[in-house]
N, C-alpha and C positions, 0 to 999 in steps of 0.2 A: 504551256505545261508547268504545273506548279511543283514545288519541292526544291530540295537542295540541288543546285546545278553546278557541277564541276566539269572542267574541261582539262584533259591531260594533253599537254602540248609538247611538241619537239620540233626542232628545225635542223636543216643541213645548210652549210655555208661554204663559201669559197676559201675560207681561212679562219683564223682564230681571233682577229682583231678588226672591228669595223673602222677604227681610226687609221688603219693602214689601207683602207679602201676595199676591204672585203665585204661581201654582200650575201644576203639570203638567196638560196636557190630552191628550198623546199620548206613548206610548213605542213605539219600533220597534226590534227587535233581529233580527240576522241571524247564524246560527250557522255557524262554520267548524270543521271537524275536519281536522287535518293540512293546513290551508290550502286545503281544498276546501269549497265551499258544500254544506250538507246539506239545505236546504229546511225545517229545523226552526226556524222563526222564531217570534218573540213580537211581537204587535202589539195594542195596546189604546188606544182613546180613553177619556178620563176626564172625569167631571163635576167641575169645580173648585169648585163652590159659591160662585162669584163671577162677575161680568160679565167677558167677554173684551173688552178695549178694541178700538176700531176699528183702531188702529194695528197691533195684533197680528194681527187678522183679515186685514188687507191683506198681511201677510207669509205666513201659512200657510193662509188661507181657511177656518179652522175657526170656525164661528159658534156663538153661544149657543144658537140653536134646535137645531142639530145635536147639541149635547152634553147636552140636557135629559134624555134617557133613558139616558145612558151610566153605567157603574158608577163608583164612587169608588175612589180609590187603595186604601183599606182593604179594598175588596172583592176586589182582585186581588193584593194585596201578597204573599200566601203563594205564589201561582203564580209571580210575578215572581222572588222570592228563590230558589225551587226551580230556576228556569230559569237564573239567572246564577251561582248559588253555585259557587265553585271555578274559574270560568273566568277567562281574561284578557279584560277589557273593552277594546275599542278605541273611543275616543271622540274626536271632533274638537272641540278646546277643552274638554277633560275637566273643568276646574274648574266650568264653567257647568252641565253636565248633572249632574255629581256633586253639586253644591250643591243643586240642585232635588230630586234623588232623596233625598238625606239629609234635607232639610227635610220631605219627605213621610213618610219613615220615622219621624222624630221626632214629627210630628203624629199619626201613627197610634199610636205607643207611645214615650213619653218615654225609655224605656230600650232602645229598639231599637238593635241594632248598626248602625254606619255601613257604607256600601257597600264601602269599602276594607278592611273587616275580614273580608269573606268572598269578595272577588274581588281580582284584580290589575288595576290600571288603567294603560293605556297611552294617552298623549295623542298622537294622530296629527298634530295641528297642530304640537306641539313637534318631532316627528320630521320633518315636512315643512320646518319652518323650518331645521332643522339640515342637511337635504339640499339645500335651495334657499334659501340665505341671501339676503336683500335682494329676494326676489321675493314676489308675491302668493301666498298659500297657502290661500285660501278653497277650499271644496269645488268650486265652479264653476271656479276657476282650475286646480285640480289635475286635474279631469276633462278640461279642455282640454289641459293639459300631457301627460297620459298617453293622449290620444286615446280617452277614454271618453264615449260618447254620453249627454249629460244633457238632451236636448231635451224629455224628459217632465217636467222639473223647472220647470214654470211657476210654482209656489208651493212653499214649503218643506213637507215632509211627513216625519214621523219614519221611517216604514218605507222610503220611496223613498230618502231621504237615507242611511239605513243601508246599503241595497243598493249605492248609488253609492259610498259610502265603503269598503265591502268591496272593490269593484273597484279603487278607487284604492289602498287599502292593499296589496293583493296585487301590483299593478303597481309601486308605490313601493318595496316591500321585496323585489322580485325574483322573484315567483312566480306560476305557475299560470294566467296569462292570456295567450292568444295574440292580439295586436293585429292580427288579419287581418280587415279589414272587407269584403273583396271576395268571399269565397267561404265556403261552409258545408261543412266536411269531415264525412264520416260519423263518428259517434261523438262529436261535439261538440255543445254546447248554446249557442244564441244567447241573449243577455240584455243589455238596454240597448245594443244596437248593437255588442257585442263578441262574439268567439268564445271561449268558455271550454273548455279542454281537458277531455276526459271523465275522470271520477273512476276509470273502470275501465281506463284505459290503463296499460301496464306502467311501472314506475319508470324514471326517466332514468338513464343510465349515468354514473357519477362517474369523471372522468378526473383523476388526480392529476398536478400539474406535476412535472417532474424538477428536480433540484438546480440544473442549469444554467439552466433556465427561470426559476426563482425568483430567481436572481442577476441575470439579464438584466432581469426585471420590476422588481426593486428599483433597478437602475441607471437604468432609464427613468423611474421615479418621481422619482428625485433630479434628473434632467435637467429634468423638467417643473416640479419645485418651484423650481429655480434660475431657470428661464425666466419663471415667474409671480411671482417675488418672494415665495416662501413660500406660494403659494396652492394647493398640491396637497392636496386634502381627503383623499385616500386615506392619505397619510402622517400627517395630523393625526388621523384617526379610528383608525388602526392603532397609535397610541402607547399 
């Protein structure tokens, strides 16, 4: 399948720090091709070979009893690498998830290449902070900001959180979600309380601005920048 391939990834773990012996217990991935969901997802619970502390269970609800018969990371690592290789990974607070995945890779094989060596990693939290400085940019806060229904998220879960983050990322970066919560149009698909535009629809028409329109736009930005004391983000980001 050709086109821009992005994978929205989330994990659940036994704790906060792999250096303290904490391990992955769930990986959830959602695939986008040219900013459209494909349904080709990757989801796996993992046996961590250690106790899951009660504090972590209270966050994600994944118990030791549930994980007893689940595969270990070494059992699924080849499938995981094949799935993500060459894609752009979109991760909220990427250093956390990347750190755990790299820790698991090196436990499996001391010479294993790190995640960033065969994927491109984009931190959606860093991007959200740039777009919404001084505001809360947790996944729940972003879902609320972009009118994405997160009512199913009673507990953290890697696949559900990856699905919600995909919706957030598409909305935050300007694409492919119609925030129409009132009606269901033919040819569209409902998911998490939003209406997603059909992948089979014709491409949108691109209308190029005229030279006069570009000049007027720039003049308006300068006025906004002066009125806000240098706070026009469009001018800052376009430099």
